[in-house]
DRENDREN-214146 format. One line per 2 residues: number of its first residue (from 1); their letters; for each residue x negated, y negated, z of N, C-alpha, C. Coordinates in nm, 4 decimals, always signed. Layout:
! residues N
NUM = A = X,Y,Z,X,Y,Z,X,Y,Z; ...
! end
This chain:
! residues 176
1 = MK = +0.5265,-1.6279,+1.8562,+0.5205,-1.6278,+1.7104,+0.6605,-1.6514,+1.6531; +0.6651,-1.6807,+1.5274,+0.7901,-1.7187,+1.4634,+0.8668,-1.5971,+1.4114
3 = AR = +0.9960,-1.6169,+1.3878,+1.0844,-1.5085,+1.3445,+1.0417,-1.4485,+1.2112; +1.0041,-1.5327,+1.1161,+0.9661,-1.4827,+0.9834,+0.8435,-1.3918,+0.9927
5 = FW = +0.7449,-1.4315,+1.0708,+0.6247,-1.3501,+1.0902,+0.6623,-1.2133,+1.1454; +0.7444,-1.2125,+1.2501,+0.7803,-1.0856,+1.3131,+0.8659,-0.9990,+1.2215
7 = LI = +0.9497,-1.0596,+1.1427,+1.0278,-0.9842,+1.0446,+0.9344,-0.9120,+0.9471; +0.8418,-0.9855,+0.8902,+0.7507,-0.9270,+0.7913,+0.6589,-0.8241,+0.8570
9 = AT = +0.6039,-0.8558,+0.9739,+0.5161,-0.7614,+1.0439,+0.5916,-0.6330,+1.0798; +0.7164,-0.6457,+1.1211,+0.7972,-0.5278,+1.1540,+0.8238,-0.4429,+1.0301
11 = MV = +0.8519,-0.5076,+0.9186,+0.8752,-0.4329,+0.7942,+0.7481,-0.3589,+0.7522; +0.6329,-0.4223,+0.7664,+0.5059,-0.3569,+0.7330,+0.4815,-0.2403,+0.8285
13 = GA = +0.5052,-0.2605,+0.9563,+0.4869,-0.1530,+1.0549,+0.5792,-0.0352,+1.0296; +0.7036,-0.0634,+0.9953,+0.7987,+0.0444,+0.9652,+0.7544,+0.1220,+0.8419
15 = AA = +0.7014,+0.0515,+0.7432,+0.6525,+0.1193,+0.6227,+0.5357,+0.2116,+0.6580; +0.4479,+0.1661,+0.7455,+0.3343,+0.2498,+0.7857,+0.3824,+0.3701,+0.8673
17 = AY = +0.4812,+0.3500,+0.9537,+0.5337,+0.4595,+1.0351,+0.5963,+0.5691,+0.9492; +0.6468,+0.5319,+0.8333,+0.7064,+0.6291,+0.7405,+0.6069,+0.7393,+0.7034
19 = RV = +0.4773,+0.7071,+0.7067,+0.3754,+0.8036,+0.6659,+0.3773,+0.9313,+0.7481; +0.4228,+0.9259,+0.8724,+0.4206,+1.0450,+0.9571,+0.5445,+1.1317,+0.9386
21 = LP = +0.6416,+1.0841,+0.8612,+0.7605,+1.1637,+0.8311,+0.7324,+1.2570,+0.7134; +0.8023,+1.3695,+0.7054,+0.7834,+1.4569,+0.5890,+0.8188,+1.3837,+0.4593
23 = HP = +0.7348,+1.3998,+0.3587,+0.7568,+1.3333,+0.2302,+0.6771,+1.4059,+0.1214; +0.7148,+1.3874,-0.0047,+0.6352,+1.4443,-0.1136,+0.4938,+1.3838,-0.1110
25 = PN = +0.3960,+1.4547,-0.1638,+0.2583,+1.4035,-0.1629,+0.2488,+1.2650,-0.2263; +0.1888,+1.1718,-0.1549,+0.1662,+1.0333,-0.1997,+0.2936,+0.9513,-0.2151
27 = FT = +0.4055,+1.0000,-0.1699,+0.5281,+0.9204,-0.1742,+0.5428,+0.8489,-0.0401; +0.4609,+0.7447,-0.0238,+0.4637,+0.6641,+0.0973,+0.4657,+0.5163,+0.0583
29 = PV = +0.5059,+0.4316,+0.1499,+0.5160,+0.2894,+0.1173,+0.3883,+0.2086,+0.1419; +0.2735,+0.2735,+0.1551,+0.1538,+0.1987,+0.1954,+0.1088,+0.0967,+0.0912
31 = AA = +0.1090,+0.1299,-0.0358,+0.0695,+0.0315,-0.1373,+0.1723,-0.0812,-0.1433; +0.2997,-0.0467,-0.1328,+0.4047,-0.1487,-0.1342,+0.3925,-0.2410,-0.0133
33 = MA = +0.3586,-0.1846,+0.1030,+0.3468,-0.2708,+0.2213,+0.2282,-0.3649,+0.2083; +0.1189,-0.3197,+0.1470,+0.0037,-0.4072,+0.1260,+0.0393,-0.5188,+0.0271
35 = LF = +0.1076,-0.4840,-0.0783,+0.1524,-0.5820,-0.1772,+0.2472,-0.6844,-0.1126; +0.3417,-0.6344,-0.0352,+0.4402,-0.7171,+0.0339,+0.3730,-0.8119,+0.1333
37 = AG = +0.2828,-0.7603,+0.2149,+0.2139,-0.8445,+0.3135,+0.1346,-0.9542,+0.2440; +0.0660,-0.9189,+0.1363,-0.0105,-1.0188,+0.0629,+0.0768,-1.1279,+0.0051
39 = AK = +0.1934,-1.0902,-0.0420,+0.2828,-1.1874,-0.1045,+0.3610,-1.2705,-0.0037; +0.3911,-1.2144,+0.1121,+0.4848,-1.2802,+0.2026,+0.4223,-1.3451,+0.3259
41 = LQ = +0.3113,-1.2951,+0.3763,+0.2520,-1.3567,+0.4948,+0.1711,-1.4787,+0.4534; +0.1969,-1.5898,+0.5195,+0.1394,-1.7179,+0.4780,-0.0096,-1.7306,+0.5079
43 = RK = -0.0558,-1.6743,+0.6147,-0.1970,-1.6864,+0.6509,-0.2730,-1.5648,+0.6002; -0.3838,-1.5915,+0.5317,-0.4634,-1.4826,+0.4741,-0.5063,-1.3810,+0.5785
45 = LW = -0.5465,-1.4286,+0.6943,-0.5909,-1.3370,+0.7995,-0.4834,-1.2336,+0.8293; -0.3593,-1.2788,+0.8486,-0.2498,-1.1865,+0.8788,-0.2148,-1.1005,+0.7580
47 = AF = -0.2208,-1.1583,+0.6394,-0.1858,-1.0842,+0.5177,-0.2767,-0.9625,+0.4997; -0.4025,-0.9772,+0.5358,-0.4955,-0.8648,+0.5234,-0.4970,-0.7785,+0.6491
49 = AI = -0.4934,-0.8409,+0.7662,-0.5085,-0.7664,+0.8912,-0.3896,-0.6758,+0.9226; -0.2690,-0.7242,+0.9019,-0.1515,-0.6455,+0.9426,-0.1387,-0.5151,+0.8643
51 = PL = -0.1470,-0.5136,+0.7305,-0.1357,-0.3837,+0.6629,-0.2546,-0.2916,+0.6925; -0.3750,-0.3477,+0.7086,-0.4898,-0.2627,+0.7388,-0.4787,-0.2041,+0.8797
53 = LA = -0.4321,-0.2829,+0.9734,-0.4102,-0.2313,+1.1086,-0.2996,-0.1256,+1.1077; -0.1931,-0.1503,+1.0330,-0.0849,-0.0518,+1.0219,-0.1369,+0.0780,+0.9612
55 = ML = -0.2223,+0.0662,+0.8588,-0.2830,+0.1861,+0.7981,-0.3683,+0.2602,+0.9004; -0.4524,+0.1865,+0.9721,-0.5407,+0.2493,+1.0700,-0.4603,+0.3208,+1.1772
57 = LS = -0.3590,+0.2548,+1.2306,-0.2776,+0.3183,+1.3339,-0.2056,+0.4423,+1.2810; -0.1548,+0.4351,+1.1586,-0.0870,+0.5531,+1.1036,-0.1880,+0.6632,+1.0705
59 = DL = -0.3092,+0.6268,+1.0264,-0.4132,+0.7287,+1.0041,-0.4500,+0.7980,+1.1347; -0.4631,+0.7212,+1.2414,-0.4950,+0.7805,+1.3715,-0.3814,+0.8688,+1.4207
61 = AL = -0.2575,+0.8273,+1.3971,-0.1423,+0.9104,+1.4342,-0.1421,+1.0402,+1.3537; -0.1699,+1.0313,+1.2235,-0.1755,+1.1520,+1.1403,-0.2883,+1.2447,+1.1858
63 = QA = -0.4008,+1.1867,+1.2256,-0.5122,+1.2676,+1.2757,-0.4718,+1.3392,+1.4039; -0.4079,+1.2663,+1.4953,-0.3670,+1.3259,+1.6227,-0.2593,+1.4321,+1.6037
65 = MF = -0.1666,+1.4064,+1.5109,-0.0545,+1.4977,+1.4917,-0.0891,+1.6183,+1.4050; -0.1674,+1.5958,+1.2961,-0.1879,+1.7006,+1.1974,-0.3344,+1.7334,+1.1702
67 = GW = -0.4249,+1.6503,+1.2194,-0.5675,+1.6762,+1.2002,-0.6223,+1.6335,+1.0658; -0.5532,+1.5435,+0.9947,-0.6049,+1.5046,+0.8629,-0.5909,+1.3562,+0.8302
69 = GV = -0.5752,+1.2705,+0.9262,-0.5608,+1.1278,+0.8980,-0.6922,+1.0556,+0.8769; -0.7991,+1.1058,+0.9375,-0.9307,+1.0433,+0.9274,-1.0158,+1.1286,+0.8333
71 = HE = -1.0772,+1.0634,+0.7329,-1.1554,+1.1372,+0.6348,-1.2641,+1.0492,+0.5765; -1.3539,+1.1094,+0.5007,-1.4707,+1.0377,+0.4489,-1.4381,+0.9348,+0.3401
73 = LM = -1.3220,+0.9423,+0.2802,-1.2851,+0.8461,+0.1757,-1.2100,+0.7243,+0.2299; -1.1962,+0.7149,+0.3617,-1.1217,+0.6027,+0.4199,-1.1739,+0.4658,+0.3764
75 = PV = -1.3061,+0.4438,+0.3692,-1.3516,+0.3111,+0.3238,-1.3015,+0.2763,+0.1830; -1.2987,+0.3742,+0.0938,-1.2507,+0.3503,-0.0421,-1.1003,+0.3233,-0.0409
77 = VY = -1.0274,+0.4008,+0.0357,-0.8825,+0.3818,+0.0462,-0.8518,+0.2421,+0.1007; -0.9202,+0.2035,+0.2078,-0.8944,+0.0734,+0.2687,-0.9341,-0.0403,+0.1754
79 = MS = -1.0437,-0.0263,+0.1039,-1.0831,-0.1308,+0.0095,-0.9827,-0.1399,-0.1055; -0.9261,-0.0267,-0.1447,-0.8201,-0.0303,-0.2465,-0.7021,-0.1116,-0.1970
81 = FV = -0.6670,-0.0930,-0.0701,-0.5544,-0.1673,-0.0157,-0.5873,-0.3143,+0.0074; -0.7128,-0.3458,+0.0335,-0.7538,-0.4869,+0.0390,-0.7281,-0.5509,-0.0978
83 = AV = -0.7634,-0.4790,-0.2045,-0.7395,-0.5299,-0.3403,-0.5899,-0.5444,-0.3676; -0.5091,-0.4532,-0.3159,-0.3636,-0.4624,-0.3356,-0.3067,-0.5829,-0.2593
85 = VA = -0.3570,-0.6083,-0.1387,-0.3134,-0.7280,-0.0658,-0.3484,-0.8527,-0.1475; -0.4693,-0.8551,-0.2039,-0.5105,-0.9689,-0.2877,-0.4187,-0.9826,-0.4097
87 = LG = -0.3789,-0.8702,-0.4669,-0.2829,-0.8732,-0.5780,-0.1514,-0.9350,-0.5317; -0.1050,-0.8950,-0.4147,+0.0165,-0.9541,-0.3585,-0.0009,-1.1031,-0.3344
89 = WS = -0.1178,-1.1417,-0.2853,-0.1465,-1.2836,-0.2616,-0.1337,-1.3627,-0.3915; -0.1754,-1.3015,-0.5024,-0.1700,-1.3706,-0.6321,-0.0271,-1.3896,-0.6837
91 = LR = +0.0691,-1.3200,-0.6238,+0.2092,-1.3319,-0.6656,+0.2796,-1.4533,-0.6059; +0.2191,-1.5147,-0.5083,+0.2838,-1.6264,-0.4377,+0.3385,-1.7297,-0.5341
93 = GR = +0.4618,-1.7679,-0.5105,+0.5261,-1.8679,-0.5947,+0.5747,-1.8138,-0.7278; +0.5522,-1.6852,-0.7523,+0.5933,-1.6258,-0.8808,+0.6677,-1.4945,-0.8572
95 = LS = +0.7393,-1.4833,-0.7470,+0.8092,-1.3596,-0.7153,+0.9349,-1.3451,-0.8004; +0.9374,-1.2384,-0.8773,+1.0549,-1.2016,-0.9566,+1.0515,-1.0498,-0.9693
97 = AV = +1.1589,-0.9929,-1.0163,+1.1624,-0.8476,-1.0357,+1.0505,-0.8018,-1.1292; +1.0243,-0.8798,-1.2319,+0.9205,-0.8431,-1.3298,+0.7813,-0.8511,-1.2673
99 = TI = +0.7512,-0.9606,-1.1965,+0.6160,-0.9721,-1.1393,+0.5936,-0.8701,-1.0285; +0.6956,-0.8458,-0.9477,+0.6825,-0.7474,-0.8400,+0.6691,-0.6072,-0.8989
101 = GT = +0.7514,-0.5735,-0.9984,+0.7426,-0.4419,-1.0623,+0.6083,-0.4206,-1.1301; +0.5601,-0.5221,-1.2000,+0.4291,-0.5123,-1.2652,+0.3187,-0.4955,-1.1623
103 = AA = +0.3262,-0.5716,-1.0540,+0.2255,-0.5613,-0.9484,+0.2294,-0.4235,-0.8822; +0.3479,-0.3667,-0.8660,+0.3602,-0.2325,-0.8070,+0.2933,-0.1281,-0.8962
105 = VL = +0.3130,-0.1388,-1.0267,+0.2479,-0.0459,-1.1203,+0.0957,-0.0649,-1.1145; +0.0507,-0.1907,-1.1130,-0.0931,-0.2180,-1.1042,-0.1513,-0.1661,-0.9735
107 = AS = -0.0793,-0.1839,-0.8633,-0.1275,-0.1375,-0.7329,-0.1451,+0.0144,-0.7318; -0.0476,+0.0862,-0.7827,-0.0560,+0.2328,-0.7879,-0.1699,+0.2781,-0.8772
109 = TL = -0.1849,+0.2114,-0.9889,-0.2908,+0.2470,-1.0837,-0.4279,+0.2175,-1.0246; -0.4424,+0.1028,-0.9605,-0.5676,+0.0685,-0.8939,-0.6047,+0.1736,-0.7904
111 = FF = -0.5091,+0.2124,-0.7081,-0.5343,+0.3144,-0.6061,-0.5730,+0.4474,-0.6705; -0.5013,+0.4875,-0.7733,-0.5299,+0.6130,-0.8433,-0.6714,+0.6124,-0.9011
113 = VT = -0.7055,+0.5070,-0.9721,-0.8361,+0.5002,-1.0383,-0.9498,+0.4986,-0.9364; -0.9389,+0.4141,-0.8344,-1.0501,+0.4009,-0.7394,-1.0661,+0.5228,-0.6498
115 = TN = -0.9576,+0.5733,-0.5962,-0.9717,+0.6853,-0.5031,-1.0112,+0.8145,-0.5738; -0.9606,+0.8357,-0.6927,-1.0000,+0.9578,-0.7630,-1.1423,+0.9494,-0.8169
117 = FA = -1.1859,+0.8303,-0.8531,-1.3263,+0.8132,-0.8892,-1.4137,+0.8457,-0.7681; -1.3723,+0.8002,-0.6500,-1.4480,+0.8288,-0.5279,-1.4495,+0.9783,-0.4974
119 = VW = -1.3377,+1.0462,-0.5179,-1.3350,+1.1921,-0.4978,-1.4382,+1.2581,-0.5887; -1.4388,+1.2177,-0.7141,-1.5347,+1.2746,-0.8100,-1.6790,+1.2413,-0.7702
121 = AM = -1.7046,+1.1168,-0.7353,-1.8412,+1.0715,-0.7079,-1.8951,+1.1196,-0.5736; -1.8083,+1.1336,-0.4736,-1.8549,+1.1603,-0.3376,-1.8378,+1.3049,-0.2927
123 = ST = -1.7810,+1.3887,-0.3765,-1.7592,+1.5269,-0.3345,-1.8223,+1.6229,-0.4343; -1.8146,+1.7486,-0.4002,-1.8644,+1.8529,-0.4908,-1.7491,+1.9296,-0.5557
125 = MY = -1.6290,+1.8728,-0.5469,-1.5129,+1.9401,-0.6051,-1.5202,+1.9478,-0.7567; -1.5832,+1.8476,-0.8178,-1.5917,+1.8400,-0.9635,-1.7365,+1.8139,-1.0023
127 = PH = -1.7805,+1.8702,-1.1156,-1.9168,+1.8394,-1.1612,-1.9310,+1.6908,-1.1914; -2.0465,+1.6370,-1.1654,-2.0709,+1.4941,-1.1888,-2.1068,+1.4708,-1.3346
129 = TA = -2.0075,+1.4985,-1.4170,-2.0176,+1.4808,-1.5621,-1.8899,+1.4107,-1.6088; -1.8887,+1.3693,-1.7342,-1.7677,+1.3077,-1.7896,-1.6518,+1.4072,-1.7863
131 = AG = -1.6813,+1.5342,-1.8155,-1.5763,+1.6364,-1.8114,-1.5247,+1.6554,-1.6686; -1.6140,+1.6492,-1.5711,-1.5736,+1.6614,-1.4312,-1.4860,+1.5447,-1.3879
133 = LS = -1.5217,+1.4240,-1.4296,-1.4416,+1.3063,-1.3977,-1.3037,+1.3174,-1.4617; -1.3009,+1.3595,-1.5855,-1.1743,+1.3783,-1.6554,-1.0883,+1.4828,-1.5842
135 = AC = -1.1491,+1.5929,-1.5432,-1.0758,+1.6989,-1.4728,-1.0199,+1.6476,-1.3406; -1.0960,+1.5633,-1.2729,-1.0508,+1.5050,-1.1460,-0.9261,+1.4207,-1.1674
137 = YV = -0.9299,+1.3342,-1.2686,-0.8131,+1.2494,-1.2962,-0.6929,+1.3310,-1.3416; -0.7143,+1.4314,-1.4235,-0.6030,+1.5149,-1.4707,-0.5393,+1.5891,-1.3535
139 = AA = -0.6231,+1.6430,-1.2643,-0.5698,+1.7157,-1.1489,-0.4890,+1.6245,-1.0564; -0.5210,+1.4963,-1.0567,-0.4534,+1.4019,-0.9667,-0.3276,+1.3405,-1.0271
141 = LP = -0.2973,+1.3670,-1.1524,-0.1807,+1.3055,-1.2169,-0.0487,+1.3286,-1.1421; -0.0222,+1.4493,-1.0896,+0.1043,+1.4651,-1.0153,+0.1118,+1.3727,-0.8925
143 = FY = -0.0013,+1.3503,-0.8269,-0.0039,+1.2601,-0.7125,+0.0192,+1.1154,-0.7571; -0.0356,+1.0814,-0.8731,-0.0163,+0.9467,-0.9283,+0.1315,+0.9217,-0.9567
145 = AW = +0.1990,+1.0218,-1.0103,+0.3413,+1.0049,-1.0414,+0.4199,+0.9716,-0.9140; +0.3935,+1.0449,-0.8049,+0.4618,+1.0176,-0.6785,+0.4230,+0.8803,-0.6240
147 = SL = +0.2946,+0.8469,-0.6340,+0.2460,+0.7176,-0.5855,+0.3124,+0.6029,-0.6616; +0.3185,+0.6160,-0.7922,+0.3807,+0.5133,-0.8761,+0.5286,+0.4971,-0.8415
149 = LS = +0.5993,+0.6073,-0.8331,+0.7412,+0.6036,-0.7990,+0.7623,+0.5420,-0.6609; +0.6787,+0.5799,-0.5646,+0.6967,+0.5260,-0.4295,+0.6642,+0.3777,-0.4236
151 = CV = +0.5598,+0.3335,-0.4924,+0.5233,+0.1921,-0.4870,+0.6320,+0.1053,-0.5494; +0.6856,+0.1483,-0.6606,+0.7934,+0.0720,-0.7242,+0.9179,+0.0727,-0.6350
153 = TF = +0.9537,+0.1888,-0.5821,+1.0730,+0.2015,-0.4981,+1.0608,+0.1192,-0.3705; +0.9492,+0.1376,-0.2977,+0.9342,+0.0682,-0.1702,+0.9088,-0.0813,-0.1893
155 = SA = +0.8462,-0.1205,-0.2992,+0.8318,-0.2640,-0.3268,+0.9696,-0.3260,-0.3463; +1.0548,-0.2582,-0.4219,+1.1911,-0.3086,-0.4423,+1.2642,-0.3193,-0.3087
157 = LL = +1.2509,-0.2195,-0.2237,+1.3183,-0.2220,-0.0938,+1.2634,-0.3320,-0.0037; +1.1314,-0.3427,+0.0058,+1.0715,-0.4431,+0.0949,+1.1024,-0.5856,+0.0487
159 = FS = +1.0773,-0.6134,-0.0794,+1.0981,-0.7489,-0.1290,+1.2457,-0.7877,-0.1311; +1.3320,-0.6973,-0.1752,+1.4741,-0.7324,-0.1788,+1.5315,-0.7380,-0.0380
161 = GA = +1.4879,-0.6484,+0.0498,+1.5329,-0.6527,+0.1891,+1.4937,-0.7826,+0.2567; +1.3702,-0.8255,+0.2363,+1.3250,-0.9527,+0.2944,+1.4026,-1.0696,+0.2356
163 = AL = +1.4270,-1.0667,+0.1058,+1.5014,-1.1757,+0.0418,+1.6430,-1.1845,+0.0976; +1.7073,-1.0702,+0.1159,+1.8423,-1.0698,+0.1725,+1.8428,-1.1211,+0.3157
165 = LE = +1.7487,-1.0737,+0.3947,+1.7419,-1.1192,+0.5334,+1.7115,-1.2686,+0.5420; +1.6161,-1.3135,+0.4613,+1.5805,-1.4556,+0.4645,+1.6964,-1.5434,+0.4169
167 = RH = +1.7792,-1.4906,+0.3299,+1.8931,-1.5657,+0.2786,+2.0061,-1.5736,+0.3818; +2.0228,-1.4667,+0.4611,+2.1385,-1.4586,+0.5498,+2.1067,-1.4792,+0.6973
169 = VP = +1.9809,-1.4772,+0.7330,+1.9417,-1.4992,+0.8721,+1.8626,-1.6287,+0.8768; +1.9075,-1.7241,+0.9557,+1.8364,-1.8530,+0.9580,+1.6930,-1.8369,+1.0088
171 = MT = +1.5985,-1.8700,+0.9230,+1.4568,-1.8679,+0.9594,+1.3920,-1.9860,+0.8918; +1.3026,-2.0457,+0.9619,+1.2295,-2.1550,+0.8987,+1.1168,-2.0955,+0.8178
173 = AE = +1.0637,-2.1707,+0.7266,+0.9526,-2.1254,+0.6419,+0.8210,-2.1644,+0.7063; +0.8067,-2.1329,+0.8361,+0.6847,-2.1697,+0.9066,+0.5640,-2.0961,+0.8506
175 = RV = +0.4471,-2.1524,+0.8774,+0.3241,-2.0868,+0.8356,+0.2899,-1.9780,+0.9353; +0.2911,-1.8541,+0.8868,+0.2526,-1.7418,+0.9718,+0.1427,-1.6651,+0.9067
! end
């Protein structure tokens, strides 16, 4: 495989590995890595497969290490990240600080809305009423703040890091 592919795949893998380190709740680079993979990997198959595989491997590691990586909301979480990869894919040819920052905010918001709706709909933690849904979203706001901060921060690190490396390390723009 080509250097650019391995650079991007390694950055995505490192972002996923971060999940097993101690961190504030939801302050992980997973949404940023999905956005980054979608925007930077040339082949759709790799753009979707690499972040999802990285998520799966880190979920299995979290399950083995702490007993909580595998859960009933995984399909919703993974579908949220599929949507984030698609959002990253839509950034192609339009990468700037503004588009990346906007996409990071959208990615965090998408994850917050979909996963918390699933918590409300699929669990008995909240009554299945409008008030219950509202209570679910309000209770999750502190997690959203960390998620938003992490997605913006890690998107800036991933995209700017890749730009610096691509500028200073000779790599062809091969299709990967």
